[in-house]
N, C-alpha and C positions, 0 to 999 in steps of 0.2 A: 401784426394783423390790423387791418384797417376797417373802421366802420364806414360804410358807404353812404351815410346820411348826406344828402345833397348831391351825390354823384349822378343820379338820374337827371337832375337839372342840367348837367353838362352834356349828356348824351341824348336828351329828348329831341324829337323830330317834329315838334309842333309848338307854335308860339303860345297857345292857350292851354292845351291838354298836356299833362305830364305823361308822355307816351313816346316810346321808341319802338320801331319795327325795322329790322335789318334783314336783308336777303343776301346770304353768302358773304357777309361782312363787306359788302360793296360800299358802305358808308362808315369807314373806319373812324374810331374815336382818336383823340390825341394820343401821342406816345405815352404820356404820363398816365392818362386814364386807362389805356390798354394794359400797362404794367400792373395797375391795381386790379383789373379784372382777371388777369391771368394768375395772380397770386390768391391764396385763400383770403377771403374778405367776408365781412358780415353784411348780408343783404338788408337793405332798409326798404325794399320794394318787392313787388311780384315780378318774377323773371322766368320766362319759358323758352326752351330751345326745342324746335320741331325739326327732326331729321327726316328729310324727304328721301335722300339716298346717301349711302355711305355709313361711316361709323366714327365716333370720336369719344374720348374719355374726359369726363368732367369729375369734379369732386363736390359732393353734397353732404354736409354734416359729417365730414371726416372720412367718408367712404367714397372710393372710386366707383364711378358709374359709367358703363359703356353704353352710349346711346346709339341705337341702330335704326335701320330703315323703319319708317312708319311709327316712330316713337316720339313722345314728348317728355322732356325732362322738366320737372317742376322745381322752381326755386322760390321759396316763400320767405317773407320777412323774418329776420333774426337767424336764419340759417347761415352756417359758414359754407361758402361756395367758392369754387374756382372754375374759370372757363378753360376750355381745351386750348392747348398751344397750337394745335394743327388742325386745319379744316381742309387739307388737300384732298381733292377728288370727292368732296361732299357737297350735297345740295341741302341747304338748311335755312331756317328763319329763326330770328331771335326777337322776342317781344318783352317789353318791360313797361310797367305802369305802377303808379302809387295809389294810396288809399283815396286821395282826392279825385282821381279819375274813376276809380272803382265806384265811388259814391254817386257818380253821375249816371250810372247805368240803371236800367229800370227794374232790376231784380237782383236777388242774391244768388250765389253759386256755392252750393254745399261742398263741392270738391276742394275749395280753398281752405276748408278746415281739415282736410286730409284725414278723414275718420279711419281709413284703412292703412294709414302710414305708408302710402305708396311713394316711390321716387319717380317712377316713369309711368306713362299711360301709352298703351298700344292701340292704334286705330285699325279698324277693318278697312278693306280697300275703298269702299264707298265713302266712309267718313274721312279717310285720309284725303281723298280728292276734294271734298268740300272744305276741309281745313286748309289745304294748300291753296285753293282758290280764294278763300277769305283773306289769308295772309298776303297773297299776291296783290289783291285789291287794296288792302290797307297800306302796303308798301308803296304802291303806285300813287295812292291818294296823298300820302305824307310827303312824297318826294317829287311830285309833279312840279315842274319849274314855272308853269304859267300862273298858278295861284295856290294859295293855301286852302286845303280842304276844309269844308264847313264842319264844325264840331258835331252837329246832329248826325251827319252822314258817317263820320268816323265812329261815333258812339254806337250807331246801329250795327256797323260791321264788327266792332269789338264785342258787342253783346252777343251777336250770332257766333262769333269765335269761341267765347267763353261758354256759351251754351253747348257747343260741340264738345269742348273739353269736359264739361260737367257730365254730359251724357256718356261719353266714352269711359270716364273714370268709373262710374257706377255700373256700366255694362261690363267692364273688366272685373269688377268685384262682385258682379251679379247681385247687386243690391241697389235700392233707390231710397234715399232718405224720406222723400215725401210719402212713399207707399209702405214704408217700414217704420212704424213708430218707435221701435226699440233702437234702430239705427239713429233715428233723429235724437233720441235721448242720449245716445253715446256721443253724437256730435255736440250736443248741448253741454254734456259733461266736459268734453275737451275745451270748449269755449270758456266755461266757468273757471277751469284750471288755468287757462292762459290769462284770463283777466285778473286772477288773484294768486298767481304762481308763487311769488315770494312771501305771501301771507301764509302759505301752507294751510289752507282751510281744512277743517275737520270733515271727515266723510259724511257725518250726519248732517252737517250744515249744507254741503253740496246736494245731498239727497233731498233735503227739505226744499231747497231752491228749485229743484227739478220736479217737485211733487212726487217723489219716490221714497220708499222706505230704504234704510241702509242696505238691507238684504236685496231689495229690488235693484238698487244701483249696482251692487256687487254682481248680480246676475247679468245685467246689461254690459258692464265693462268687461267682465270675464268672457262673455260670448264673442265680443268683437275684437278684443285685444289679447285674450289668453291669460291675462293677469288680473289681480285684484285692483280696485281703485287706488289703494295705498301704494301698491307696487308701481302702478302706472304713473302716479304723481312723483314718486321717488325717481323713477327712470327719467321723467321729464326734467326734474331738477338737476340730475347729474348731466343730462345732455346740455342744459343751460350753462352749467359749470364748465363743461368742455368748450362750449362756444366762447364763453367769457375768457377762458384761459388762452384761447387762440388769438384774441385781439387786445388783451390788456394784461398788465402786470400787477397782480394783487397778491397780498399775503393770504395764507390759508384762513386766518381769522377773519379778514375783511370779506373774503369770498363767502365764507360760511354765513356770516351775519347778513350779507347782501341777499343771500338766497333764503333767508328766514330760518336758518339753523341756529339754535341757541348755544349749542355745544360744538365748537370747532373740531374737537377730537372725534366726536361722533360723525360729523360730516366727513372727516378724513377717512374714517373706517368704511363708511358707506361708499365713498368715491372709489377707494381701492377695491372694494368687493365688486363693484359694478364694472370698473374699467380694467382691473388687473394691474393698475399702476398707482403710485402715490401722486398726490397733487403736484409735488415738486418735480417729479420725473416727467409728468405730463406737461407741465409748464415749460420745462427745458426743451422737450421735444417740439412743443408748439412754436417756441421762438426759433428753433433751428429751421422749422418748416417755413416760417414766414420771413426768414432772413434777418431777424432782429439781432 
């Protein structure tokens, strides 16, 4: 399993912005890069696939996802991801950018925190046409032969595109972070966990940081995830363990300590309970999958 840190630099389509936009794979990467993208790999950047027409199967965090008409597949940093081998008879766009490009945009986009744990976003006919138009313009601007597009123009179109993604995400889940303070608290909870994941912060510490009581935090997380904060953090840690086992070879003890578990045996029991497999079995299967 390969970590793709630095890979986006090799496939970017602009000299200044770390940004790639491809239409129907008409700008293919090198064969070496392509083979990396087709195999399970750890994303180090934001990556989206918009399917205009047709269908293709991708892998996102160890699950196969069939992407169909009017859908967007979300690939977020640290996910284990694999592109589709075949795009025959499909019309699609692919977009990739990193945190440095994201930081240049004029607003934040709550959907990037993925509070509802969605893998795909489905667009209604009107929003689909707007998204397709924005992607087409971005592609044309990036690949125009006469001159390199100005950064402010590209950022304006990218901002409009991500705003469309954000709106469709919360329309699909029938919630809006800005108009729902409880959902905003849930998104903030997820962010705190991500920032301190391997420290395994205490629930009361997280609640205090979010200006909630522990019972208030429990109520919020249970409402939007269906599980308690402790269960959510444990699931997130096991997902991180699965990701790490896909792209690195570590002992159970090393992995347990890396994820903040003081007792490797306890970590092993939790891993097996959550995945149905021992760490050793999962590691072997992961290496088989990645061709190691």
